[in-house]
Structures are given as C-alpha cells and as structure tokens.
Residue frames as qw, qx, qy, qz and C-alpha x, y, z in Angstrom:
[[0.398, 0.896, 0.172, 0.099, 14.81, 91.71, 106.34],
 [0.672, -0.103, 0.073, 0.730, 18.17, 93.03, 105.21],
 [0.083, 0.981, 0.169, -0.055, 18.75, 96.75, 105.30],
 [0.674, 0.066, 0.064, 0.733, 21.66, 98.69, 103.89],
 [0.083, -0.916, -0.158, 0.360, 22.35, 102.27, 104.79],
 [0.651, 0.435, 0.201, 0.588, 23.92, 104.25, 101.96],
 [0.254, -0.785, -0.064, 0.561, 25.88, 107.45, 102.27],
 [0.659, 0.613, 0.287, 0.327, 26.02, 108.89, 98.74],
 [0.003, 0.991, -0.135, 0.020, 27.69, 112.14, 99.81],
 [0.461, -0.644, 0.584, 0.177, 30.84, 110.34, 100.89],
 [0.775, 0.497, -0.273, -0.280, 30.46, 107.86, 98.05],
 [0.314, 0.403, -0.845, 0.160, 32.67, 105.35, 99.81],
 [0.793, -0.315, 0.071, -0.516, 30.88, 102.41, 101.36],
 [0.911, -0.264, 0.315, -0.047, 31.52, 98.72, 101.71],
 [0.569, -0.368, 0.598, 0.427, 34.32, 96.63, 100.29],
 [0.501, 0.389, 0.633, 0.443, 32.85, 96.96, 96.85],
 [0.112, 0.955, 0.209, -0.179, 32.51, 100.73, 96.94],
 [0.688, 0.204, 0.172, 0.675, 34.82, 102.63, 94.67],
 [0.038, -0.918, -0.034, 0.392, 36.26, 106.10, 94.84],
 [0.763, 0.357, 0.290, 0.454, 37.77, 106.73, 91.44],
 [0.258, -0.631, 0.125, 0.721, 40.38, 109.34, 90.72],
 [0.502, 0.766, -0.080, -0.393, 40.54, 111.30, 87.49],
 [0.922, 0.184, 0.248, 0.234, 42.07, 109.23, 84.72],
 [0.483, -0.448, 0.313, 0.684, 45.49, 109.99, 83.36],
 [0.347, 0.309, 0.608, 0.644, 44.05, 110.59, 79.93],
 [0.093, 0.102, 0.065, -0.988, 42.05, 113.60, 81.12],
 [0.183, -0.366, -0.828, -0.384, 38.68, 111.87, 80.87],
 [0.155, -0.596, -0.622, 0.484, 37.19, 113.97, 83.66],
 [0.079, 0.041, 0.243, 0.966, 36.08, 116.60, 81.20],
 [0.368, 0.375, 0.420, -0.740, 32.83, 118.48, 80.97],
 [0.152, 0.134, 0.841, 0.501, 31.35, 116.41, 78.18],
 [0.017, -0.635, -0.705, -0.315, 28.44, 118.14, 76.56],
 [0.252, -0.852, -0.346, 0.301, 28.81, 121.26, 78.70],
 [0.399, 0.855, -0.017, 0.332, 31.41, 123.12, 76.73],
 [0.480, -0.834, 0.270, 0.033, 33.88, 123.01, 79.60],
 [0.382, 0.659, -0.646, 0.050, 37.58, 122.29, 79.35],
 [0.763, -0.005, -0.635, 0.121, 39.19, 119.07, 80.53],
 [0.416, -0.057, -0.646, 0.638, 39.12, 118.61, 84.29],
 [0.200, -0.248, 0.102, -0.943, 36.29, 121.07, 84.93],
 [0.754, -0.242, -0.113, -0.600, 33.50, 118.60, 85.71],
 [0.099, -0.234, 0.929, -0.268, 33.58, 115.92, 88.36],
 [0.688, -0.103, -0.443, -0.566, 31.07, 113.19, 87.54],
 [0.289, -0.212, 0.811, -0.464, 29.74, 111.29, 90.53],
 [0.530, -0.004, -0.676, -0.512, 27.90, 108.12, 89.58],
 [0.478, -0.083, 0.714, -0.504, 25.22, 106.07, 91.29],
 [0.103, -0.024, -0.911, -0.399, 23.52, 102.92, 89.85],
 [0.221, 0.307, 0.676, -0.633, 20.01, 104.09, 90.77],
 [0.263, 0.490, 0.773, 0.306, 18.24, 104.34, 87.40],
 [0.030, 0.559, 0.326, 0.761, 15.99, 107.12, 86.13],
 [0.191, -0.235, -0.558, 0.773, 15.21, 109.77, 88.72],
 [0.043, -0.810, -0.560, -0.167, 12.21, 111.94, 89.61],
 [0.211, 0.551, -0.087, 0.803, 12.64, 115.71, 89.84],
 [0.640, -0.717, -0.244, -0.130, 12.61, 115.84, 93.61],
 [0.444, 0.447, -0.445, 0.636, 15.23, 117.70, 95.64],
 [0.610, -0.686, -0.003, -0.397, 13.54, 117.41, 99.04],
 [0.259, 0.519, -0.739, 0.342, 16.45, 116.73, 101.44],
 [0.536, -0.264, 0.573, -0.561, 14.11, 115.18, 104.02],
 [0.910, 0.191, 0.094, -0.356, 12.93, 112.40, 101.70],
 [0.556, -0.395, 0.693, 0.232, 15.16, 109.32, 101.43],
 [0.651, 0.376, 0.629, 0.197, 13.65, 108.55, 98.02],
 [0.273, 0.920, 0.025, -0.281, 14.29, 111.98, 96.50],
 [0.753, 0.564, -0.091, 0.326, 16.82, 112.49, 93.74],
 [0.003, -0.844, 0.369, -0.388, 18.80, 114.76, 96.02],
 [0.661, -0.501, 0.518, -0.207, 19.17, 111.98, 98.57],
 [0.956, 0.193, 0.219, 0.021, 19.46, 109.11, 96.08],
 [0.696, 0.589, -0.097, 0.399, 22.33, 110.72, 94.21],
 [0.674, -0.354, -0.264, 0.592, 23.76, 112.60, 97.19],
 [0.301, 0.435, 0.088, 0.844, 23.74, 116.18, 95.93],
 [0.411, -0.821, -0.346, -0.192, 21.52, 117.33, 98.81],
 [0.678, -0.614, -0.078, 0.397, 24.64, 117.67, 100.94],
 [0.471, 0.128, 0.182, 0.854, 26.32, 120.04, 98.51],
 [0.120, -0.609, -0.322, -0.715, 23.32, 122.39, 98.91],
 [0.609, -0.711, -0.096, -0.339, 22.25, 121.90, 102.53],
 [0.389, 0.434, -0.641, 0.499, 24.66, 121.95, 105.46],
 [0.658, -0.478, -0.573, 0.101, 24.61, 120.65, 109.04],
 [0.395, -0.909, 0.058, -0.119, 25.16, 122.36, 112.35],
 [0.349, -0.682, 0.632, 0.118, 28.38, 120.37, 112.67],
 [0.683, 0.424, -0.556, -0.210, 30.27, 117.95, 110.47],
 [0.766, -0.379, 0.483, -0.191, 30.42, 114.44, 111.90],
 [0.226, 0.483, -0.813, -0.232, 32.97, 111.90, 110.70],
 [0.896, -0.045, -0.025, -0.442, 30.87, 108.79, 110.04],
 [0.795, 0.279, -0.513, 0.167, 34.00, 106.66, 109.78],
 [0.417, 0.052, -0.611, 0.671, 35.32, 107.91, 113.13],
 [0.354, -0.718, -0.427, -0.421, 32.16, 108.73, 115.10],
 [0.642, -0.578, -0.315, 0.393, 34.15, 109.13, 118.33],
 [0.411, 0.144, 0.044, 0.899, 35.98, 112.16, 116.87],
 [0.031, 0.562, 0.375, -0.736, 34.77, 115.56, 117.99],
 [0.438, 0.730, 0.499, 0.159, 32.36, 117.10, 115.48],
 [0.378, 0.033, 0.150, 0.913, 33.67, 120.04, 113.45],
 [0.155, 0.627, 0.373, -0.666, 31.73, 123.31, 113.98],
 [0.289, 0.304, 0.643, 0.640, 29.86, 124.27, 110.82],
 [0.135, -0.649, -0.357, -0.658, 26.66, 126.33, 110.75],
 [0.609, -0.786, -0.103, -0.040, 26.91, 126.29, 114.53],
 [0.346, 0.727, -0.454, 0.382, 30.20, 127.90, 115.53],
 [0.101, 0.249, -0.820, 0.505, 29.99, 126.45, 119.04],
 [0.687, -0.392, -0.392, -0.469, 27.62, 124.63, 121.37],
 [0.055, -0.305, 0.782, -0.542, 27.20, 123.48, 124.95],
 [0.602, -0.335, -0.683, -0.242, 25.16, 120.69, 126.54],
 [0.509, -0.637, 0.272, -0.511, 23.80, 120.84, 130.07],
 [0.270, -0.476, 0.812, -0.205, 24.95, 118.27, 132.62],
 [0.607, 0.088, 0.767, -0.188, 22.39, 115.59, 131.80],
 [0.103, -0.084, 0.721, 0.680, 22.32, 116.23, 128.04],
 [0.192, 0.632, 0.747, -0.078, 18.68, 117.32, 127.97],
 [0.165, 0.946, 0.157, -0.232, 19.45, 120.84, 126.73],
 [0.665, 0.102, 0.299, 0.677, 21.68, 122.07, 123.92],
 [0.073, 0.914, 0.094, -0.389, 22.61, 125.71, 123.29],
 [0.699, 0.277, 0.368, 0.547, 24.03, 126.54, 119.85],
 [0.049, -0.717, 0.083, 0.691, 25.70, 129.69, 118.59],
 [0.701, 0.625, 0.337, 0.064, 24.83, 130.36, 114.95],
 [0.609, -0.083, 0.267, 0.743, 27.79, 131.14, 112.72],
 [0.130, 0.801, 0.068, -0.580, 28.05, 134.78, 111.58],
 [0.069, 0.588, -0.514, -0.621, 28.47, 135.74, 107.94],
 [0.261, 0.111, 0.927, 0.246, 26.52, 132.87, 106.39],
 [0.461, 0.313, -0.036, -0.829, 23.93, 133.60, 103.70],
 [0.715, 0.301, 0.618, -0.129, 21.38, 131.45, 101.96],
 [0.451, 0.062, 0.613, 0.646, 21.83, 130.94, 98.25],
 [0.145, 0.778, 0.513, 0.334, 19.05, 133.48, 97.60],
 [0.253, 0.541, -0.131, 0.791, 21.06, 136.16, 99.43],
 [0.553, -0.713, -0.067, -0.425, 19.21, 136.21, 102.77],
 [0.004, 0.572, -0.706, 0.417, 21.17, 135.88, 106.00],
 [0.634, -0.198, -0.744, 0.074, 21.23, 132.69, 108.03],
 [0.300, -0.558, 0.269, -0.726, 19.66, 133.48, 111.42],
 [0.153, -0.123, 0.872, -0.448, 18.90, 131.80, 114.71],
 [0.674, 0.229, 0.262, -0.651, 15.28, 131.62, 113.58],
 [0.684, 0.401, -0.523, -0.314, 16.35, 129.39, 110.68],
 [0.259, 0.263, -0.896, 0.245, 18.16, 127.01, 113.00],
 [0.367, 0.039, 0.666, -0.648, 15.29, 126.96, 115.49],
 [0.731, 0.314, -0.027, -0.605, 12.83, 126.32, 112.67],
 [0.536, 0.376, -0.740, -0.152, 14.98, 123.44, 111.40],
 [0.010, 0.047, -0.913, 0.404, 14.38, 121.74, 114.75],
 [0.471, 0.223, 0.408, -0.749, 10.72, 122.79, 114.91],
 [0.654, 0.321, -0.386, -0.566, 9.87, 121.38, 111.48],
 [0.427, 0.160, -0.889, 0.039, 11.17, 118.00, 112.63],
 [0.122, 0.071, 0.757, -0.639, 9.31, 118.25, 115.93],
 [0.530, 0.308, 0.213, -0.761, 6.02, 119.15, 114.23],
 [0.783, 0.376, -0.316, -0.382, 6.36, 116.56, 111.46],
 [0.749, -0.384, 0.538, -0.043, 7.25, 113.13, 112.89],
 [0.888, 0.400, 0.189, 0.127, 7.90, 111.82, 109.36],
 [0.415, 0.808, -0.262, 0.324, 10.84, 114.25, 109.14],
 [0.429, -0.711, 0.496, -0.254, 12.19, 113.29, 112.56],
 [0.793, 0.308, -0.519, -0.087, 14.19, 110.37, 111.17],
 [0.367, 0.274, -0.755, 0.470, 16.16, 109.85, 114.39],
 [0.564, -0.594, -0.550, -0.162, 13.03, 110.02, 116.59],
 [0.311, 0.153, -0.435, 0.831, 14.60, 112.70, 118.77],
 [0.274, -0.674, -0.674, 0.123, 12.35, 113.65, 121.76],
 [0.195, 0.401, 0.008, 0.895, 12.16, 117.41, 121.28],
 [0.215, -0.625, -0.584, 0.470, 10.99, 119.71, 124.04],
 [0.094, 0.933, 0.172, -0.302, 11.11, 123.50, 123.91],
 [0.634, 0.254, 0.253, 0.685, 12.97, 125.34, 121.16],
 [0.098, -0.947, -0.204, 0.230, 13.88, 128.97, 121.85],
 [0.605, 0.468, 0.023, 0.644, 16.15, 131.71, 120.48],
 [0.323, -0.887, -0.089, 0.317, 18.04, 134.62, 122.01],
 [0.028, 0.803, -0.415, -0.427, 20.03, 136.88, 119.69],
 [0.562, 0.501, -0.598, -0.273, 22.24, 134.48, 117.67],
 [0.074, -0.224, 0.946, -0.223, 21.79, 131.46, 119.95],
 [0.730, -0.138, -0.396, -0.540, 19.30, 128.63, 119.87],
 [0.257, -0.276, 0.828, -0.414, 18.43, 126.43, 122.82],
 [0.705, -0.026, -0.553, -0.442, 16.83, 123.04, 122.23],
 [0.445, -0.337, 0.698, -0.450, 15.54, 120.91, 125.08],
 [0.537, 0.064, -0.793, -0.279, 14.77, 117.20, 125.04],
 [0.753, -0.428, 0.026, -0.500, 12.49, 115.11, 127.21],
 [0.953, -0.255, 0.088, 0.138, 15.24, 112.53, 127.74],
 [0.395, -0.687, 0.440, 0.422, 19.03, 112.57, 127.83],
 [0.753, 0.653, -0.042, -0.069, 20.66, 112.75, 124.41],
 [0.423, -0.687, 0.551, 0.214, 24.13, 111.73, 125.53],
 [0.610, -0.021, 0.731, 0.307, 24.23, 108.87, 123.00],
 [0.476, 0.689, 0.510, 0.197, 22.58, 110.99, 120.30],
 [0.205, -0.751, 0.060, 0.625, 24.85, 114.04, 120.42],
 [0.220, -0.236, 0.616, 0.719, 26.22, 113.54, 116.93],
 [0.167, 0.520, 0.791, 0.276, 22.75, 112.86, 115.50],
 [0.036, -0.883, -0.364, 0.296, 21.56, 116.21, 116.84],
 [0.210, -0.708, 0.256, 0.624, 24.59, 118.16, 115.71],
 [0.286, -0.079, 0.747, 0.595, 24.61, 116.56, 112.24],
 [0.340, 0.686, 0.627, -0.142, 21.09, 117.76, 111.39],
 [0.323, 0.237, 0.362, 0.842, 20.97, 119.90, 108.26],
 [0.048, 0.527, 0.346, -0.775, 19.45, 123.39, 108.33],
 [0.256, 0.532, 0.650, 0.479, 16.74, 124.73, 106.01],
 [0.036, 0.133, -0.020, 0.990, 15.63, 128.34, 105.41],
 [0.138, 0.440, 0.722, -0.515, 12.54, 129.26, 107.42],
 [0.295, 0.491, -0.022, -0.820, 11.41, 131.85, 104.88],
 [0.416, 0.223, -0.701, -0.534, 10.99, 129.08, 102.30],
 [0.290, -0.084, -0.953, 0.024, 9.99, 125.97, 104.23],
 [0.139, 0.293, 0.633, -0.703, 7.48, 127.68, 106.52],
 [0.479, 0.371, -0.091, -0.791, 5.43, 128.47, 103.38],
 [0.328, 0.147, -0.874, -0.328, 5.40, 124.85, 102.18],
 [0.733, -0.254, -0.078, -0.626, 2.05, 123.17, 102.78],
 [0.964, -0.228, 0.111, -0.079, 3.41, 119.66, 103.29],
 [0.013, 0.786, -0.613, -0.084, 7.19, 119.39, 103.76],
 [0.641, -0.196, 0.742, -0.020, 6.94, 115.59, 103.76],
 [0.685, 0.420, 0.579, 0.138, 5.87, 115.46, 100.11],
 [0.251, 0.919, -0.057, -0.298, 6.99, 118.75, 98.55],
 [0.879, 0.348, 0.099, 0.311, 9.32, 118.24, 95.57],
 [0.388, -0.805, 0.171, 0.415, 11.48, 121.29, 96.39],
 [0.789, 0.443, 0.271, 0.328, 12.56, 121.61, 92.77],
 [0.312, 0.781, -0.154, 0.518, 14.43, 124.87, 93.38],
 [0.755, -0.476, -0.328, 0.312, 16.46, 124.02, 96.48],
 [0.097, 0.831, -0.216, 0.503, 18.04, 126.86, 98.46],
 [0.827, -0.426, -0.246, 0.272, 20.68, 126.07, 101.06],
 [0.229, -0.930, 0.248, 0.147, 23.87, 127.53, 102.49],
 [0.866, -0.155, 0.378, 0.286, 26.18, 125.02, 100.81],
 [0.301, -0.508, 0.453, 0.668, 29.05, 125.41, 98.36],
 [0.076, 0.039, 0.762, 0.642, 27.06, 124.40, 95.27],
 [0.504, 0.333, 0.266, -0.751, 23.71, 125.31, 93.74],
 [0.597, 0.296, 0.740, 0.092, 21.52, 123.23, 91.45],
 [0.051, 0.397, -0.391, -0.829, 22.02, 124.42, 87.87],
 [0.605, 0.152, -0.473, -0.623, 20.15, 121.84, 85.77],
 [0.521, -0.104, 0.787, -0.314, 18.24, 118.64, 86.41],
 [0.635, 0.196, -0.537, -0.519, 17.26, 115.71, 84.16],
 [0.933, -0.234, 0.035, -0.272, 16.10, 112.17, 85.01],
 [0.906, 0.194, -0.223, 0.303, 19.68, 111.04, 84.34],
 [0.593, 0.050, -0.252, 0.763, 21.79, 113.77, 85.94],
 [0.214, -0.949, -0.223, 0.065, 21.81, 116.79, 88.23],
 [0.594, 0.387, -0.095, 0.700, 24.44, 119.45, 87.53],
 [0.416, -0.848, -0.227, 0.237, 25.67, 121.75, 90.27],
 [0.474, 0.602, -0.097, 0.635, 27.79, 124.89, 90.02],
 [0.430, -0.100, -0.497, 0.747, 29.60, 126.85, 92.74],
 [0.223, -0.890, -0.396, 0.023, 27.81, 129.18, 95.11],
 [0.452, 0.569, -0.113, 0.678, 29.79, 132.36, 94.53],
 [0.277, -0.701, 0.199, -0.626, 28.79, 133.75, 97.94],
 [0.856, -0.256, -0.446, 0.053, 29.68, 130.63, 99.88],
 [0.428, -0.869, 0.179, -0.170, 30.84, 131.48, 103.39],
 [0.852, -0.356, 0.315, 0.219, 33.55, 128.78, 103.29],
 [0.174, -0.579, 0.538, 0.587, 35.34, 130.18, 100.25],
 [0.585, 0.468, -0.382, -0.541, 35.44, 129.25, 96.59],
 [0.919, -0.033, 0.381, -0.094, 34.75, 125.55, 95.89],
 [0.288, -0.531, 0.648, 0.463, 37.73, 123.94, 94.11],
 [0.345, 0.190, 0.846, 0.359, 35.69, 122.03, 91.49],
 [0.168, 0.135, -0.193, -0.957, 33.94, 124.23, 88.90],
 [0.693, 0.001, -0.242, -0.679, 31.10, 121.78, 88.23],
 [0.321, -0.119, 0.910, -0.234, 29.63, 118.64, 89.77],
 [0.625, 0.082, -0.436, -0.642, 27.52, 116.24, 87.77],
 [0.466, -0.114, 0.801, -0.358, 25.59, 113.61, 89.73],
 [0.522, 0.230, -0.590, -0.572, 24.74, 110.97, 87.15],
 [0.707, -0.083, 0.587, -0.385, 22.38, 108.07, 87.71],
 [0.245, 0.307, -0.832, -0.392, 23.30, 104.99, 85.67],
 [0.756, -0.113, -0.358, -0.537, 20.82, 102.20, 84.97],
 [0.944, -0.314, -0.096, -0.041, 22.62, 99.55, 87.00],
 [0.631, -0.637, 0.348, 0.274, 25.95, 98.43, 88.49],
 [0.743, 0.163, 0.443, 0.474, 27.29, 97.25, 85.14],
 [0.335, 0.834, 0.225, 0.376, 26.63, 100.60, 83.46],
 [0.286, -0.942, 0.170, -0.049, 28.32, 102.50, 86.27],
 [0.775, -0.353, 0.399, 0.340, 31.25, 100.08, 86.27],
 [0.648, 0.464, 0.353, 0.490, 31.76, 100.72, 82.55],
 [0.076, 0.950, 0.070, 0.295, 31.64, 104.47, 83.15],
 [0.543, -0.786, 0.274, 0.106, 34.21, 104.23, 85.93],
 [0.792, -0.088, 0.432, 0.422, 36.54, 102.03, 83.89],
 [0.511, 0.606, 0.344, 0.503, 36.24, 104.32, 80.85],
 [0.323, -0.131, -0.161, 0.923, 36.69, 107.48, 82.91],
 [0.149, -0.555, -0.458, -0.678, 33.21, 108.84, 82.09],
 [0.575, -0.771, -0.129, -0.240, 32.58, 108.88, 85.84],
 [0.371, 0.553, -0.558, 0.495, 35.36, 109.68, 88.29],
 [0.138, -0.188, 0.718, -0.656, 33.70, 108.93, 91.61],
 [0.673, -0.146, -0.366, -0.626, 30.95, 106.53, 92.52],
 [0.484, -0.219, 0.751, -0.392, 29.41, 103.76, 94.55],
 [0.815, 0.219, -0.293, -0.449, 28.70, 100.37, 93.03],
 [0.812, -0.275, 0.514, -0.030, 29.23, 96.64, 93.44],
 [0.545, 0.648, -0.495, -0.194, 32.03, 95.30, 91.23],
 [0.960, -0.193, 0.195, 0.049, 32.88, 91.60, 91.50],
 [0.809, 0.033, 0.172, 0.560, 36.62, 91.03, 91.18],
 [0.093, 0.987, 0.109, -0.073, 37.07, 94.80, 91.37],
 [0.442, -0.662, 0.407, 0.448, 40.87, 94.64, 91.52],
 [0.463, 0.022, 0.700, 0.543, 41.05, 93.13, 88.02],
 [0.265, 0.711, 0.611, 0.225, 37.95, 94.70, 86.51],
 [0.018, -0.980, -0.171, -0.095, 38.60, 98.22, 87.75],
 [0.440, -0.814, 0.257, 0.281, 41.88, 98.88, 89.58],
 [0.683, -0.141, 0.530, 0.482, 44.11, 97.02, 87.11],
 [0.490, 0.736, 0.381, 0.271, 42.83, 99.15, 84.22],
 [0.241, 0.763, -0.148, 0.581, 44.71, 102.15, 85.60],
 [0.722, -0.410, -0.454, 0.323, 46.40, 101.26, 88.91],
 [0.368, 0.075, -0.184, 0.908, 48.03, 104.68, 89.19],
 [0.216, -0.179, -0.024, -0.959, 44.66, 106.43, 89.34],
 [0.669, -0.314, -0.457, -0.494, 41.85, 103.94, 89.96],
 [0.086, 0.204, -0.771, 0.598, 41.34, 103.51, 93.68],
 [0.569, -0.481, -0.566, -0.352, 38.71, 102.18, 96.06],
 [0.077, -0.323, 0.572, -0.750, 37.76, 102.75, 99.69],
 [0.620, -0.368, -0.633, -0.283, 35.73, 100.54, 101.98],
 [0.087, -0.379, 0.548, -0.741, 35.46, 102.13, 105.44],
 [0.232, -0.288, -0.911, 0.184, 33.80, 100.04, 108.11],
 [0.017, 0.453, 0.591, -0.667, 30.37, 101.17, 109.21],
 [0.264, 0.370, -0.137, -0.880, 29.13, 103.03, 106.14],
 [0.666, 0.138, -0.481, -0.554, 27.59, 100.00, 104.47],
 [0.228, -0.201, 0.883, -0.358, 26.27, 97.34, 106.79],
 [0.554, -0.154, -0.679, -0.456, 24.05, 94.38, 105.91],
 [0.250, -0.170, 0.661, -0.687, 21.69, 93.86, 108.79],
 [0.458, -0.278, -0.779, -0.325, 19.13, 91.19, 109.54],
 [0.292, -0.220, 0.460, -0.809, 16.61, 92.31, 112.17],
 [0.311, -0.265, -0.908, -0.098, 14.32, 89.71, 113.73],
 [0.440, -0.481, -0.061, -0.756, 10.96, 90.74, 115.17],
 [0.268, 0.042, -0.885, 0.378, 11.14, 89.29, 118.66],
 [0.420, 0.012, 0.354, -0.836, 7.58, 90.36, 119.41],
 [0.835, 0.188, -0.043, -0.515, 5.99, 87.62, 117.30],
 [0.790, -0.169, 0.587, 0.053, 6.43, 83.89, 116.95],
 [0.909, -0.251, -0.271, 0.191, 8.65, 82.11, 116.24],
 [0.512, 0.458, -0.283, 0.669, 11.31, 84.75, 116.80],
 [0.428, -0.723, 0.159, -0.519, 10.00, 85.70, 120.24],
 [0.945, -0.317, 0.051, 0.062, 11.73, 82.53, 121.38],
 [0.119, -0.845, 0.497, 0.154, 15.41, 83.16, 122.12],
 [0.665, -0.174, 0.705, 0.172, 16.21, 79.52, 121.27],
 [0.663, 0.625, 0.397, 0.114, 14.87, 80.04, 117.75],
 [0.196, 0.964, -0.180, -0.015, 16.97, 83.15, 117.30],
 [0.425, -0.624, 0.642, 0.134, 20.02, 81.28, 118.53],
 [0.743, 0.159, 0.634, 0.148, 19.29, 78.46, 116.09],
 [0.524, 0.835, 0.156, 0.056, 18.97, 80.89, 113.18],
 [0.092, -0.904, 0.409, 0.084, 22.29, 82.39, 114.16],
 [0.593, -0.380, 0.697, 0.137, 23.93, 78.96, 114.11],
 [0.705, 0.331, 0.605, 0.164, 22.67, 77.91, 110.67],
 [0.341, 0.915, -0.062, -0.206, 23.59, 81.09, 108.77],
 [0.854, 0.090, 0.210, 0.467, 26.36, 80.13, 106.36],
 [0.104, -0.905, 0.092, 0.402, 28.62, 83.16, 106.55],
 [0.429, -0.297, 0.641, 0.562, 31.10, 81.65, 104.13],
 [0.363, 0.508, 0.699, 0.349, 28.43, 81.47, 101.41],
 [0.034, 0.953, 0.250, -0.170, 27.50, 85.07, 102.10],
 [0.311, -0.714, 0.373, 0.504, 31.14, 85.97, 101.71],
 [0.365, -0.151, 0.745, 0.538, 31.75, 83.96, 98.51],
 [0.233, 0.507, 0.760, 0.333, 28.38, 84.24, 96.76],
 [0.000, -0.905, -0.417, 0.087, 26.66, 87.43, 97.90],
 [0.114, -0.937, 0.162, 0.289, 29.81, 89.54, 97.96],
 [0.781, 0.593, -0.169, 0.105, 31.92, 87.66, 95.40],
 [0.852, -0.224, -0.138, 0.453, 34.68, 87.10, 97.97],
 [0.343, 0.677, -0.061, 0.648, 35.67, 90.75, 97.86],
 [0.482, -0.819, 0.091, -0.296, 35.35, 91.31, 101.60],
 [0.589, 0.445, -0.579, 0.347, 38.88, 90.88, 102.88],
 [0.180, 0.130, -0.716, 0.662, 38.30, 91.31, 106.62],
 [0.162, -0.478, -0.846, 0.171, 35.59, 90.77, 109.15],
 [0.013, -0.529, -0.344, 0.776, 34.85, 94.42, 109.81],
 [0.114, 0.165, -0.456, -0.867, 33.87, 95.03, 106.19],
 [0.538, -0.180, -0.588, -0.577, 30.78, 92.83, 106.28],
 [0.210, -0.101, 0.751, -0.618, 28.51, 92.15, 109.21],
 [0.483, -0.353, -0.682, -0.421, 25.55, 89.92, 109.65],
 [0.058, -0.187, 0.550, -0.812, 23.81, 91.22, 112.71],
 [0.432, -0.496, -0.730, -0.189, 21.00, 89.73, 114.76],
 [0.018, -0.237, 0.373, -0.897, 19.48, 92.22, 117.13],
 [0.508, -0.527, -0.640, -0.234, 16.91, 91.38, 119.78],
 [0.397, -0.817, 0.035, -0.418, 15.91, 92.76, 123.11],
 [0.733, -0.597, 0.317, -0.077, 17.85, 90.18, 125.11],
 [0.799, -0.142, 0.446, 0.376, 20.47, 88.88, 122.69],
 [0.378, 0.873, -0.190, -0.244, 22.82, 90.34, 120.11],
 [0.807, -0.115, 0.420, 0.399, 25.24, 88.47, 117.88],
 [0.352, 0.848, -0.242, -0.312, 27.57, 89.91, 115.34],
 [0.740, -0.178, 0.569, 0.310, 29.60, 87.91, 112.88],
 [0.213, 0.627, -0.432, -0.613, 31.31, 88.27, 109.56]]
C-alpha cells in the first residue's frame, strides 16, 4: 500500500508541488468579494467538493483537506518539518522543560493570548488539549503514551509512560483547543465543528463546498496578519488547479503538474515558482511482515530487487524528480529496511 502524507498548510510538497507567487498582472484580486487587487490570497487544492466540516482532529475534514485549520488553531510550538532537527519555536507555550529521561514535560502557557471568542487562553485549555487526546484514542494520532496531566498556575505538566525523547517535536507541535467549547461536545471524533474557535491569526468568515474564506483575527496576539483575506479553494482535479495557477486565479497551491517548468514556470518565470522540500511528500510502500509471504525476509528482498525505480521516475512522476531525495520508495520491516529513489 502506498501512502502519501500531505501538509496543506505549508502547501509545498514533492517535486511536483508548486508555490505560486502573485502574477505581475495583479491577478491575485478578491474576485467576487468586492476587494481591491492584491487583497485576497487564493490557496488551491485539487480535492473536489468539500463537506462543511472544520474539525481539526479529522484528517478528512475540509479544514484539514484544504489546510485552513492551521490558520485558526495553533500549536504549543512551531516545528520546521523541512528541518526537524532545528529547535522548535515557542508559540502557545512560551517555554518548556523535559525531565532527564523525557517522561515528563512542563510547559509555561503564553500570557496575553485570547481565543477568537474573547476568552483567555489558560493552562486548563492546554491541559485539556492533552486530556482529550488521552481520553479519545482516535484523536491521539501519534499514539503518545499519556500519563498524568496536571496544572499549577500558568504551567502544565504532562507525564508519559515511556520516554518521549524521539517524539519531542510531535508533543510540542500538538495544536490547542478551547476547553470551554470542546468539553461540551458529545463526540469530538465526529463533530463537524462548523464554527471553529482558535487562537490563530484568521477566523472562518464563509464556507461553501468549493471554498472557505478566512479574515484576520483583529485580536490576534501575534499582531495584525499581513494578508487581508485568505480563500482556500478546492478545485475538481489537478488539471483544474493547474489552469487556475497558470491563469493567476490561484496564487498558491499543491498539485501534480507534468513538465511543470514548461506548463507553469515558463508562463511567467519572474513570478511563477515551485518548491519541493524533501520529507513533506513521501511515497511509501509498507509490507506486512506478520503474514505470508512477506513474513519471509527473502521475499521482501526479492520484491526490493524487482521494483523498477526508473519506471516510477519516468511514468509515475513524469520524470520531474531531479534528485534522489525528492522521491523515495521505502520498504519497512521489523528486521530490514531499504530506501531507494
């Protein structure tokens, strides 16, 4: 089975991901919204018609599919997914300390942060954001082994039943939700959360099956957002989004474009750009080594030998992957691991 992890917030993924700048002709205007040129940034995804679901915990929600969840909800710390070895940047947690064996984390909650409904962010909110994951395994996407979760003034201490040395960034990158809202939700695993409230720089203004429009949070603790309006638009497929990017109807997006240098960049080389950081879009083939025939290491080795990586490069990715780190075919088993481009 091949799995691809998408990161819509960053909107820059594999070698075929595009980050488009505003066109020289001023096409980044607020079409249909009455705004002046340059006021709306349109972020495109080729994900088809959406369902009105802004639950940030659900991978299938519109908020996750299009990426606008991360303009509304914020993490304890910002983690650079392209450079995971970099120190996280303090965010809703102003500082933190781990104990010696990384089984306990103490966080200091940032002062002066308010939820978009005007209530203050508190240590109880942060503690609850851990508790909701502990109490609902379906929300604990990283399978973190939570222990006790306690508060004292503006600090939160979270313990774990095993060392989290290798999971430090996963813990710190968890987003925070308001306890006064989510504690009243009967089933957080299925709730549609159609009026999301976070601490982030933007709030949800309007929603349709084709687009979600966000406007600045005037009380944002980090200052005034520089873009007056964000429009997360879901196009029917890659071709539709490609057309929008080429025409300037969308200025930022993720999509697969064969021969992207001619189809996209060459149309406006001064402004049309792309970014393909390693690690944000990885094709992975996992073999179940618990059942036959893949419980036999010789079979797994044979499969590894017969994979035609050149065909994957030329056919599946249209020869756009220029270097080995941009595309991986990974076989992972308990006793053997191969990686190859």
